[in-house]
N, CA, C and O atoms as a printed pandas DataFrame, in Angstrom:
     atom_number atom_name residue_name chain_id  residue_number  x_coord  y_coord  z_coord
0              1         N          UNK        A               1   85.608   72.464   86.824
1              2        CA          UNK        A               1   86.785   73.247   87.064
2              3         C          UNK        A               1   87.419   72.851   88.432
3              4         O          UNK        A               1   86.723   72.592   89.414
4              5         N          UNK        A               2   88.714   72.820   88.438
5              6        CA          UNK        A               2   89.463   72.313   89.594
6              7         C          UNK        A               2   89.497   73.482   90.670
7              8         O          UNK        A               2   89.307   74.652   90.341
8              9         N          UNK        A               3   89.732   73.122   91.868
9             10        CA          UNK        A               3   89.850   73.936   92.963
10            11         C          UNK        A               3   91.232   73.964   93.631
11            12         O          UNK        A               3   91.950   72.970   93.523
12            13         N          UNK        A               4   91.633   74.995   94.286
13            14        CA          UNK        A               4   92.875   75.032   94.959
14            15         C          UNK        A               4   92.564   75.495   96.385
15            16         O          UNK        A               4   91.691   76.337   96.595
16            17         N          UNK        A               5   93.298   74.926   97.379
17            18        CA          UNK        A               5   93.102   75.195   98.758
18            19         C          UNK        A               5   94.545   75.590   99.261
19            20         O          UNK        A               5   95.463   74.773   99.181
20            21         N          UNK        A               6   94.726   76.811   99.765
21            22        CA          UNK        A               6   96.006   77.203  100.321
22            23         C          UNK        A               6   95.887   77.357  101.858
23            24         O          UNK        A               6   94.957   77.959  102.394
24            25         N          UNK        A               7   96.904   76.765  102.520
25            26        CA          UNK        A               7   96.775   76.738  103.925
26            27         C          UNK        A               7   97.927   77.796  104.528
27            28         O          UNK        A               7   98.855   78.210  103.834
28            29         N          UNK        A               8   97.752   78.113  105.726
29            30        CA          UNK        A               8   98.779   78.919  106.439
30            31         C          UNK        A               8   99.159   80.204  105.787
31            32         O          UNK        A               8  100.340   80.539  105.691
32            33         N          UNK        A               9   98.213   80.899  105.356
33            34        CA          UNK        A               9   98.440   82.245  104.757
34            35         C          UNK        A               9   98.524   83.312  105.839
35            36         O          UNK        A               9   97.607   83.379  106.656
36            37         N          UNK        A              10   99.482   84.092  105.904
37            38        CA          UNK        A              10   99.686   85.098  106.953
38            39         C          UNK        A              10   98.523   86.057  107.000
39            40         O          UNK        A              10   98.020   86.467  105.954
40            41         N          UNK        A              11   98.087   86.420  108.171
41            42        CA          UNK        A              11   96.956   87.290  108.258
42            43         C          UNK        A              11   97.239   88.630  107.524
43            44         O          UNK        A              11   96.300   89.147  106.918
44            45         N          UNK        A              12   98.386   89.202  107.527
45            46        CA          UNK        A              12   98.612   90.528  106.773
46            47         C          UNK        A              12   98.528   90.236  105.297
47            48         O          UNK        A              12   98.224   91.180  104.568
48            49         N          UNK        A              13   98.751   89.087  104.775
49            50        CA          UNK        A              13   98.547   88.848  103.401
50            51         C          UNK        A              13   97.118   88.803  103.032
51            52         O          UNK        A              13   96.710   89.371  102.019
52            53         N          UNK        A              14   96.301   88.103  103.875
53            54        CA          UNK        A              14   94.840   88.102  103.667
54            55         C          UNK        A              14   94.306   89.520  103.717
55            56         O          UNK        A              14   93.553   89.927  102.831
56            57         N          UNK        A              15   94.660   90.238  104.680
57            58        CA          UNK        A              15   94.198   91.637  104.847
58            59         C          UNK        A              15   94.511   92.491  103.579
59            60         O          UNK        A              15   93.679   93.268  103.112
60            61         N          UNK        A              16   95.684   92.318  103.073
61            62        CA          UNK        A              16   95.987   93.079  101.775
62            63         C          UNK        A              16   95.159   92.619  100.599
63            64         O          UNK        A              16   94.597   93.402   99.833
64            65         N          UNK        A              17   95.114   91.255  100.495
65            66        CA          UNK        A              17   94.277   90.715   99.389
66            67         C          UNK        A              17   92.852   91.135   99.479
67            68         O          UNK        A              17   92.205   91.358   98.457
68            69         N          UNK        A              18   92.332   91.252  100.701
69            70        CA          UNK        A              18   90.944   91.692  100.821
70            71         C          UNK        A              18   90.798   93.190  100.411
71            72         O          UNK        A              18   89.812   93.623   99.814
72            73         N          UNK        A              19   91.878   93.945  100.788
73            74        CA          UNK        A              19   91.791   95.411  100.296
74            75         C          UNK        A              19   91.879   95.541   98.843
75            76         O          UNK        A              19   91.194   96.347   98.214
76            77         N          UNK        A              20   92.827   94.647   98.248
77            78        CA          UNK        A              20   93.040   94.636   96.805
78            79         C          UNK        A              20   91.699   94.329   96.179
79            80         O          UNK        A              20   91.327   95.041   95.246
80            81         N          UNK        A              21   90.930   93.324   96.609
81            82        CA          UNK        A              21   89.686   92.928   96.069
82            83         C          UNK        A              21   88.711   93.991   96.127
83            84         O          UNK        A              21   87.979   94.180   95.155
84            85         N          UNK        A              22   88.618   94.765   97.252
85            86        CA          UNK        A              22   87.781   95.882   97.354
86            87         C          UNK        A              22   88.063   96.973   96.430
87            88         O          UNK        A              22   87.153   97.627   95.921
88            89         N          UNK        A              23   89.385   97.202   96.181
89            90        CA          UNK        A              23   89.759   98.322   95.148
90            91         C          UNK        A              23   89.315   97.914   93.803
91            92         O          UNK        A              23   88.940   98.786   93.019
92            93         N          UNK        A              24   89.321   96.604   93.441
93            94        CA          UNK        A              24   88.861   96.137   92.103
94            95         C          UNK        A              24   87.464   95.778   92.047
95            96         O          UNK        A              24   87.000   95.279   91.022
96            97         N          UNK        A              25   86.722   96.003   93.123
97            98        CA          UNK        A              25   85.287   95.708   93.169
98            99         C          UNK        A              25   84.973   94.236   92.829
99           100         O          UNK        A              25   84.045   93.905   92.091
100          101         N          UNK        A              26   85.882   93.324   93.469
101          102        CA          UNK        A              26   85.728   91.899   93.302
102          103         C          UNK        A              26   85.536   91.215   94.651
103          104         O          UNK        A              26   85.822   91.831   95.677
104          105         N          UNK        A              27   85.050   89.930   94.698
105          106        CA          UNK        A              27   85.101   89.129   95.825
106          107         C          UNK        A              27   86.574   88.670   95.998
107          108         O          UNK        A              27   87.403   88.814   95.099
108          109         N          UNK        A              28   86.851   88.113   97.193
109          110        CA          UNK        A              28   88.213   87.702   97.465
110          111         C          UNK        A              28   88.495   86.487   96.463
111          112         O          UNK        A              28   89.620   86.363   95.981
112          113         N          UNK        A              29   87.479   85.602   96.157
113          114        CA          UNK        A              29   87.728   84.566   95.259
114          115         C          UNK        A              29   87.999   85.112   93.814
115          116         O          UNK        A              29   88.879   84.638   93.096
116          117         N          UNK        A              30   87.203   86.114   93.453
117          118        CA          UNK        A              30   87.375   86.727   92.002
118          119         C          UNK        A              30   88.750   87.371   91.984
119          120         O          UNK        A              30   89.442   87.231   90.976
120          121         N          UNK        A              31   89.199   88.066   93.023
121          122        CA          UNK        A              31   90.527   88.678   93.046
122          123         C          UNK        A              31   91.654   87.680   92.930
123          124         O          UNK        A              31   92.601   87.877   92.168
124          125         N          UNK        A              32   91.546   86.624   93.680
125          126        CA          UNK        A              32   92.594   85.528   93.608
126          127         C          UNK        A              32   92.595   84.877   92.296
127          128         O          UNK        A              32   93.656   84.509   91.792
128          129         N          UNK        A              33   91.432   84.709   91.698
129          130        CA          UNK        A              33   91.325   84.120   90.327
130          131         C          UNK        A              33   92.022   84.932   89.357
131          132         O          UNK        A              33   92.757   84.441   88.500
132          133         N          UNK        A              34   91.777   86.291   89.493
133          134        CA          UNK        A              34   92.504   87.265   88.564
134          135         C          UNK        A              34   93.843   87.277   88.642
135          136         O          UNK        A              34   94.518   87.314   87.613
136          137         N          UNK        A              35   94.409   87.247   89.891
137          138        CA          UNK        A              35   95.862   87.147   90.191
138          139         C          UNK        A              35   96.462   85.915   89.545
139          140         O          UNK        A              35   97.487   85.987   88.868
140          141         N          UNK        A              36   95.822   84.805   89.758
141          142        CA          UNK        A              36   96.376   83.533   89.141
142          143         C          UNK        A              36   96.321   83.540   87.619
143          144         O          UNK        A              36   97.232   83.055   86.948
144          145         N          UNK        A              37   95.252   84.090   87.095
145          146        CA          UNK        A              37   95.214   84.133   85.645
146          147         C          UNK        A              37   96.289   85.017   85.076
147          148         O          UNK        A              37   96.946   84.665   84.096
148          149         N          UNK        A              38   96.462   86.129   85.669
149          150        CA          UNK        A              38   97.522   87.084   85.172
150          151         C          UNK        A              38   98.950   86.413   85.280
151          152         O          UNK        A              38   99.774   86.559   84.377
152          153         N          UNK        A              39   99.200   85.709   86.361
153          154        CA          UNK        A              39  100.465   84.959   86.530
154          155         C          UNK        A              39  100.670   83.913   85.443
155          156         O          UNK        A              39  101.723   83.799   84.817
156          157         N          UNK        A              40   99.605   83.166   85.264
157          158        CA          UNK        A              40   99.589   82.125   84.151
158          159         C          UNK        A              40   99.851   82.729   82.795
159          160         O          UNK        A              40  100.578   82.177   81.968
160          161         N          UNK        A              41   99.191   83.966   82.572
161          162        CA          UNK        A              41   99.408   84.487   81.292
162          163         C          UNK        A              41  100.875   84.994   81.026
163          164         O          UNK        A              41  101.349   85.031   79.891
164          165         N          UNK        A              42  101.541   85.373   82.126
165          166        CA          UNK        A              42  102.915   85.863   82.008
166          167         C          UNK        A              42  103.909   84.766   81.946
167          168         O          UNK        A              42  105.065   85.017   81.605
168          169         N          UNK        A              43  103.513   83.498   82.272
169          170        CA          UNK        A              43  104.462   82.389   82.327
170          171         C          UNK        A              43  104.546   81.824   80.812
171          172         O          UNK        A              43  103.560   81.542   80.131
172          173         N          UNK        A              44  105.815   81.716   80.428
173          174        CA          UNK        A              44  105.917   81.154   79.033
174          175         C          UNK        A              44  105.403   79.708   78.832
175          176         O          UNK        A              44  105.391   78.916   79.774
176          177         N          UNK        A              45  105.007   79.395   77.671
177          178        CA          UNK        A              45  104.523   78.033   77.421
178          179         C          UNK        A              45  105.683   77.065   77.513
179          180         O          UNK        A              45  106.802   77.523   77.281
180          181         N          UNK        A              46  105.564   75.844   77.808
181          182        CA          UNK        A              46  106.691   74.810   77.930
182          183         C          UNK        A              46  107.343   74.808   76.718
183          184         O          UNK        A              46  108.567   74.701   76.777
184          185         N          UNK        A              47  106.776   74.908   75.517
185          186        CA          UNK        A              47  107.396   74.856   74.254
186          187         C          UNK        A              47  108.269   76.054   73.967
187          188         O          UNK        A              47  109.146   75.973   73.107
188          189         N          UNK        A              48  108.057   77.204   74.678
189          190        CA          UNK        A              48  108.885   78.491   74.484
190          191         C          UNK        A              48  110.235   78.376   75.236
191          192         O          UNK        A              48  111.168   79.127   74.955
192          193         N          UNK        A              49  110.325   77.424   76.199
193          194        CA          UNK        A              49  111.558   77.350   77.037
194          195         C          UNK        A              49  112.564   76.499   76.324
195          196         O          UNK        A              49  112.262   75.359   75.971
196          197         N          UNK        A              50  113.716   76.996   76.106
197          198        CA          UNK        A              50  114.775   76.218   75.568
198          199         C          UNK        A              50  115.749   75.657   76.691
199          200         O          UNK        A              50  116.460   76.388   77.381
200          201         N          UNK        A              51  115.700   74.342   76.788
201          202        CA          UNK        A              51  116.503   73.705   77.869
202          203         C          UNK        A              51  117.992   73.894   77.690
203          204         O          UNK        A              51  118.766   73.757   78.637
204          205         N          UNK        A              52  118.400   74.219   76.430
205          206        CA          UNK        A              52  119.801   74.369   76.126
206          207         C          UNK        A              52  120.403   75.755   76.421
207          208         O          UNK        A              52  121.597   75.972   76.218
208          209         N          UNK        A              53  119.549   76.708   76.912
209          210        CA          UNK        A              53  119.943   78.011   77.223
210          211         C          UNK        A              53  120.950   77.995   78.383
211          212         O          UNK        A              53  120.723   77.369   79.418
212          213         N          UNK        A              54  122.063   78.700   78.177
213          214        CA          UNK        A              54  123.016   78.821   79.104
214          215         C          UNK        A              54  122.785   80.051   80.043
215          216         O          UNK        A              54  122.530   81.140   79.527
216          217         N          UNK        A              55  122.863   79.923   81.379
217          218        CA          UNK        A              55  122.581   80.987   82.355
218          219         C          UNK        A              55  123.909   81.279   82.971
219          220         O          UNK        A              55  124.614   80.367   83.404
220          221         N          UNK        A              56  124.283   82.596   83.022
221          222        CA          UNK        A              56  125.584   83.013   83.570
222          223         C          UNK        A              56  125.196   83.681   84.882
223          224         O          UNK        A              56  124.231   84.440   84.975
224          225         N          UNK        A              57  125.975   83.365   85.859
225          226        CA          UNK        A              57  125.741   83.933   87.215
226          227         C          UNK        A              57  126.966   84.552   87.654
227          228         O          UNK        A              57  128.012   83.911   87.558
228          229         N          UNK        A              58  126.963   85.794   88.152
229          230        CA          UNK        A              58  128.093   86.444   88.734
230          231         C          UNK        A              58  128.233   86.169   90.267
231          232         O          UNK        A              58  127.259   86.370   90.992
232          233         N          UNK        A              59  129.333   85.747   90.746
233          234        CA          UNK        A              59  129.591   85.558   92.179
234          235         C          UNK        A              59  130.835   86.346   92.596
235          236         O          UNK        A              59  131.787   86.529   91.837
236          237         N          UNK        A              60  130.772   86.774   93.776
237          238        CA          UNK        A              60  132.018   87.429   94.285
238          239         C          UNK        A              60  133.250   86.540   94.349
239          240         O          UNK        A              60  133.175   85.334   94.586
240          241         N          UNK        A              61  134.423   87.210   94.119
241          242        CA          UNK        A              61  135.663   86.381   93.998
242          243         C          UNK        A              61  136.214   86.351   95.416
243          244         O          UNK        A              61  137.100   87.150   95.720
244          245         N          UNK        A              62  135.740   85.471   96.310
245          246        CA          UNK        A              62  136.261   85.370   97.661
246          247         C          UNK        A              62  137.018   84.198   97.885
247          248         O          UNK        A              62  137.273   83.907   99.054
248          249         N          UNK        A              63  137.442   83.437   96.921
249          250        CA          UNK        A              63  138.143   82.224   97.098
250          251         C          UNK        A              63  137.319   80.996   97.245
251          252         O          UNK        A              63  136.122   81.010   96.956
252          253         N          UNK        A              64  137.919   79.941   97.684
253          254        CA          UNK        A              64  137.224   78.633   97.898
254          255         C          UNK        A              64  136.251   78.708   99.118
255          256         O          UNK        A              64  136.587   79.309  100.138
256          257         N          UNK        A              65  135.102   78.120   99.004
257          258        CA          UNK        A              65  134.070   78.045  100.044
258          259         C          UNK        A              65  134.308   76.709  100.780
259          260         O          UNK        A              65  134.675   75.686  100.202
260          261         N          UNK        A              66  134.069   76.808  102.104
261          262        CA          UNK        A              66  134.105   75.508  102.874
262          263         C          UNK        A              66  132.688   74.920  102.874
263          264         O          UNK        A              66  131.687   75.592  102.628
264          265         N          UNK        A              67  132.681   73.594  103.175
265          266        CA          UNK        A              67  131.454   72.912  103.180
266          267         C          UNK        A              67  130.374   73.587  104.149
267          268         O          UNK        A              67  129.181   73.713  103.873
268          269         N          UNK        A              68  130.964   73.977  105.266
269          270        CA          UNK        A              68  130.133   74.633  106.320
270          271         C          UNK        A              68  129.496   75.973  105.753
271          272         O          UNK        A              68  128.325   76.244  106.019
272          273         N          UNK        A              69  130.240   76.766  105.008
273          274        CA          UNK        A              69  129.743   77.962  104.405
274          275         C          UNK        A              69  128.723   77.636  103.336
275          276         O          UNK        A              69  127.773   78.401  103.176
276          277         N          UNK        A              70  128.854   76.579  102.615
277          278        CA          UNK        A              70  127.898   76.169  101.577
278          279         C          UNK        A              70  126.594   75.610  102.061
279          280         O          UNK        A              70  125.509   75.986  101.617
280          281         N          UNK        A              71  126.751   74.638  103.047
281          282        CA          UNK        A              71  125.607   73.874  103.505
282          283         C          UNK        A              71  125.099   74.187  104.912
283          284         O          UNK        A              71  123.954   73.896  105.260
284          285         N          UNK        A              72  125.975   74.780  105.701
285          286        CA          UNK        A              72  125.647   75.225  107.100
286          287         C          UNK        A              72  125.351   74.022  107.945
287          288         O          UNK        A              72  124.579   74.123  108.899
288          289         N          UNK        A              73  125.939   72.874  107.631
289          290        CA          UNK        A              73  125.576   71.607  108.359
290          291         C          UNK        A              73  126.722   71.011  109.126
291          292         O          UNK        A              73  126.588   69.889  109.614
292          293         N          UNK        A              74  127.874   71.707  109.269
293          294        CA          UNK        A              74  129.027   71.208  110.000
294          295         C          UNK        A              74  129.463   69.924  109.498
295          296         O          UNK        A              74  129.909   69.105  110.302
296          297         N          UNK        A              75  129.387   69.638  108.225
297          298        CA          UNK        A              75  129.838   68.430  107.530
298          299         C          UNK        A              75  129.143   67.179  108.048
299          300         O          UNK        A              75  129.773   66.122  108.077
300          301         N          UNK        A              76  127.875   67.240  108.460
301          302        CA          UNK        A              76  127.170   66.091  108.958
302          303         C          UNK        A              76  126.582   65.363  107.700
303          304         O          UNK        A              76  125.922   64.332  107.836
């Protein structure tokens, strides 16, 4: 079985994950495995995703945007 190593996790995140593990009577490793398995279960299979689906996004009608507004890079 493969392993995952995650770096730079905020201390408050670790504290809440430890608490969640305690609430579920699991080790930290067991809790993280359960979270990952649930996330994987909820993710659609690649075959279920139709790449031809059109996604509509609503944006406010504020007129044309400048490059600086879009990229924040002063046109560099």
